[in-house]
C-alpha positions as CSV (number, residue, x, y, z in Angstrom):
1,V,90.6,96.8,126.9
2,E,89.0,95.4,123.8
3,T,91.0,95.3,120.5
4,C,89.3,96.7,117.5
5,S,90.0,93.4,115.5
6,E,90.7,89.9,116.5
7,T,94.0,90.1,114.4
8,K,95.2,93.1,116.3
9,K,96.9,93.0,119.7
10,N,97.3,95.7,122.2
11,L,100.8,95.8,123.4
12,N,101.0,98.8,125.7
13,I,98.6,101.5,127.2
14,Y,100.2,104.8,128.4
15,R,99.1,108.1,129.4
16,C,101.3,110.7,127.8
17,Q,101.3,114.4,128.3
18,N,103.7,117.1,127.5
19,P,103.6,119.7,130.3
20,H,104.5,122.7,128.1
21,L,101.9,121.8,125.5
22,Y,99.3,121.1,128.1
23,H,99.8,124.6,129.5
24,A,99.4,126.1,126.1
25,Y,96.2,124.0,125.5
26,E,94.5,125.3,128.8
27,K,95.3,129.0,127.6
28,Q,94.0,128.4,124.3
29,K,90.9,126.6,125.7
30,T,90.1,129.7,127.8
31,V,90.2,131.9,124.5
32,V,88.0,129.4,122.5
33,E,85.5,129.2,125.4
34,K,85.1,133.0,125.2
35,K,84.6,133.0,121.5
36,V,82.1,130.2,121.5
37,K,80.0,131.7,124.3
38,L,79.5,134.8,122.0
39,V,77.8,132.6,119.4
40,S,76.4,129.6,121.2
41,H,76.0,128.5,124.8
42,T,75.4,124.9,123.8
43,T,78.3,124.2,121.5
44,P,80.9,122.0,123.2
45,V,84.3,123.5,123.3
46,E,86.3,120.3,124.0
47,R,85.7,116.6,123.1
48,N,87.6,113.3,123.6
49,L,88.4,112.1,120.1
50,W,90.6,109.3,118.7
51,H,93.6,109.8,116.4
52,G,95.4,106.9,114.8
53,T,99.0,107.2,113.4
54,A,102.5,105.6,112.9
55,E,104.6,105.3,115.9
56,S,107.2,107.5,114.4
57,I,104.6,110.4,114.0
58,F,103.4,109.7,117.6
59,E,106.9,110.7,118.9
60,C,106.7,113.9,117.0
61,I,103.2,114.7,118.3
62,L,104.3,114.1,121.9
63,A,107.3,116.3,121.6
64,E,105.8,119.1,119.5
65,G,102.0,118.7,119.3
66,F,99.9,118.1,116.3
67,D,101.3,119.7,113.2
68,I,99.7,119.4,109.8
69,S,103.2,119.2,108.2
70,Y,103.4,115.5,109.5
71,Y,100.3,114.8,107.3
72,A,100.9,117.1,104.4
73,T,101.5,114.2,101.9
74,K,100.1,111.4,103.9
75,G,96.5,110.1,104.1
76,S,93.3,111.8,102.9
77,N,92.7,115.4,102.7
78,R,89.0,115.0,102.1
79,F,87.9,117.9,104.3
80,G,90.9,120.0,103.7
81,R,94.5,120.1,105.0
82,G,94.7,119.3,108.6
83,V,94.9,116.7,111.4
84,Y,91.9,114.4,111.6
85,F,90.3,113.0,114.7
86,S,87.3,110.6,115.1
87,L,84.6,109.7,117.6
88,D,85.1,106.0,116.5
89,A,88.2,104.3,117.6
90,Q,87.9,101.6,115.0
91,Y,87.9,104.2,112.2
92,A,91.0,106.0,113.9
93,V,92.8,102.5,113.8
94,S,92.0,102.1,110.1
95,Q,93.6,105.5,109.4
96,A,96.6,104.4,111.4
97,L,97.1,101.4,109.3
98,A,96.7,103.5,106.2
99,H,100.0,105.5,107.2
100,E,103.1,104.5,105.6
101,C,105.9,103.8,108.0
102,D,109.4,105.1,107.8
103,D,112.0,102.6,106.4
104,D,113.5,102.4,109.9
105,D,110.2,101.4,111.5
106,V,110.8,97.7,111.1
107,E,107.9,96.6,113.3
108,K,105.5,99.0,111.7
109,R,103.7,99.8,115.0
110,R,100.8,102.1,115.2
111,C,99.4,104.3,117.9
112,L,95.9,105.0,118.8
113,L,95.6,108.2,120.7
114,L,92.6,109.3,122.8
115,C,93.0,113.1,122.8
116,R,91.4,116.2,124.4
117,V,90.5,118.3,121.4
118,L,89.3,121.9,121.3
119,V,86.6,121.8,118.7
120,G,85.0,125.1,119.3
121,L,83.1,126.6,116.4
122,H,83.3,124.4,113.1
123,T,82.3,124.3,109.5
124,Q,82.2,121.7,106.6
125,G,85.6,121.3,104.9
126,S,86.5,120.3,101.3
127,E,89.6,118.8,99.6
128,Q,90.5,122.3,98.2
129,M,90.4,124.0,101.6
130,I,93.9,125.1,102.8
131,E,92.8,127.1,105.9
132,A,89.6,127.6,107.7
133,P,87.1,130.1,106.3
134,P,86.1,133.3,108.1
135,V,83.3,133.1,110.6
136,N,81.8,136.2,109.3
137,P,83.2,137.2,105.9
138,S,81.8,140.7,106.1
139,A,83.4,141.6,109.5
140,S,86.4,144.0,109.4
141,Q,88.4,141.7,111.5
142,V,88.9,138.2,110.1
143,E,88.2,135.4,112.6
144,R,88.4,131.8,111.4
145,Y,86.7,128.8,112.4
């Protein structure tokens, strides 16, 4: 495993999975696959993406999954309120280093996570965006990206 910078040191590598969250993920993946197939047969439903965060937030992610409330006041909301992932591990590390640590996080450890992410249909976000826009604004039933 290479590090992203000569000044950083890998301490540990783990494979972590919450069985309850994984089961919910697999169910949601089936739903997303059906929705995407209605629109496009070439759009990937799932991608492996990087996420960088403080160790204290990682523990919450592992227990409860990704929740935007962990990030509501932290970091950038450049593309709207949400949890951000990257194709580039080095970029994810830079975002992890940008997170402030809790006072009790003396060693200020960061975590770099390689995550299976349901991407499905997507749209361009903006700083003002609080929720995803509707896929088809003129439809009677509102379905969001």
